[in-house]
C-alpha positions as CSV (number, residue, x, y, z in Angstrom):
1,M,182.5,-43.7,-161.2
2,T,183.6,-43.2,-157.7
3,Y,181.3,-42.5,-155.1
4,A,181.2,-42.1,-151.2
5,V,178.6,-42.1,-148.2
6,I,179.4,-39.0,-145.9
7,R,178.0,-37.9,-142.7
8,T,176.9,-34.5,-142.0
9,G,174.3,-32.9,-139.8
10,G,173.5,-36.3,-138.3
11,K,172.5,-37.6,-141.6
12,Q,174.4,-39.8,-144.4
13,Y,174.3,-39.0,-148.0
14,R,175.5,-41.1,-151.0
15,V,177.4,-38.7,-153.3
16,S,179.6,-38.4,-156.2
17,A,181.1,-35.9,-158.3
18,G,178.7,-33.5,-160.1
19,D,175.9,-34.2,-157.5
20,T,174.0,-31.3,-156.1
21,V,172.8,-32.3,-152.4
22,R,170.8,-30.3,-149.8
23,V,172.3,-30.8,-146.2
24,E,171.9,-29.3,-143.0
25,K,173.0,-25.5,-142.8
26,L,176.7,-25.0,-142.9
27,P,178.6,-21.7,-142.3
28,G,179.8,-20.3,-145.6
29,D,178.7,-17.9,-148.5
30,R,177.6,-18.9,-151.9
31,G,180.8,-19.9,-153.9
32,G,182.6,-21.0,-150.9
33,R,184.2,-24.3,-150.6
34,V,183.3,-27.1,-148.0
35,V,185.3,-30.4,-147.2
36,F,183.5,-33.4,-145.8
37,D,185.9,-35.3,-143.8
38,Q,183.5,-37.9,-142.3
39,V,183.6,-40.4,-145.1
40,L,181.8,-43.7,-144.2
41,L,182.4,-45.6,-147.4
42,V,184.1,-45.0,-150.6
43,G,183.1,-47.2,-153.7
44,E,184.3,-47.6,-156.9
45,E,183.7,-49.7,-160.1
46,A,186.3,-52.3,-159.0
47,S,186.3,-52.1,-155.2
48,T,184.8,-50.7,-152.1
49,K,186.5,-49.5,-149.1
50,V,184.3,-49.7,-145.6
51,G,185.5,-47.4,-142.8
52,E,185.8,-48.5,-139.3
53,P,183.9,-46.0,-138.6
54,L,185.5,-43.7,-141.3
55,V,187.7,-44.1,-144.1
56,K,191.3,-43.1,-143.5
57,G,192.5,-40.1,-145.7
58,A,189.4,-39.8,-147.6
59,K,187.5,-36.6,-148.1
60,V,184.8,-35.2,-150.4
61,E,185.0,-31.6,-151.7
62,G,182.3,-29.3,-152.6
63,E,180.8,-26.0,-153.4
64,I,178.0,-24.1,-151.9
65,I,175.4,-23.2,-154.3
66,E,172.4,-21.8,-152.1
67,Q,172.1,-21.0,-148.6
68,G,168.2,-21.1,-148.1
69,R,165.2,-22.1,-145.9
70,G,162.7,-25.0,-147.0
71,E,158.9,-24.9,-147.4
72,K,157.0,-24.1,-144.2
73,L,155.6,-26.9,-142.4
74,I,152.6,-26.3,-140.1
75,V,152.9,-27.8,-136.5
76,F,149.3,-28.3,-135.2
77,K,148.6,-29.4,-131.6
78,F,145.1,-30.2,-130.4
79,R,143.3,-31.7,-127.5
80,R,139.6,-32.4,-128.3
81,R,137.3,-31.2,-125.3
82,K,139.8,-29.3,-123.5
83,R,140.1,-26.0,-125.2
84,Y,143.6,-26.7,-126.1
85,R,145.0,-25.7,-129.5
86,R,148.6,-24.6,-130.7
87,K,149.5,-23.7,-134.2
88,A,153.0,-22.9,-135.1
89,G,155.1,-22.8,-138.3
90,H,158.7,-24.3,-139.1
91,R,161.0,-23.5,-141.9
92,Q,164.2,-25.7,-141.7
93,S,167.4,-23.9,-142.9
94,F,169.5,-25.8,-145.8
95,T,172.7,-25.6,-147.6
96,A,172.7,-26.7,-151.2
97,V,176.1,-28.2,-152.0
98,K,177.7,-29.3,-155.5
99,I,179.9,-32.1,-155.2
100,T,183.3,-31.4,-157.2
101,G,185.5,-34.3,-156.1
102,V,185.9,-37.4,-154.0
103,Q,189.4,-38.2,-152.8
104,T,190.2,-41.5,-151.4
């Protein structure tokens, strides 16, 4: 089984065909195609190719399953005895991608 390590949204993900990953928001609609060309490593059962920093000619293809937002996080800042309180919420946007193929 072939797998790859890709870089997107400032993070790295280990993926293989059939996996579903949540990455930082990407442009596109549900059912759209996406290609990750920043492939750092490609591994197979027999060999592994490590990029310097990227593997030449390698790419990972996927299909957008969902565009959404994560759970709400509460950001609460507090300074005791200073009457300082701030409360804010945050929901990070994400794109769920189903990996359709890894090409070396």
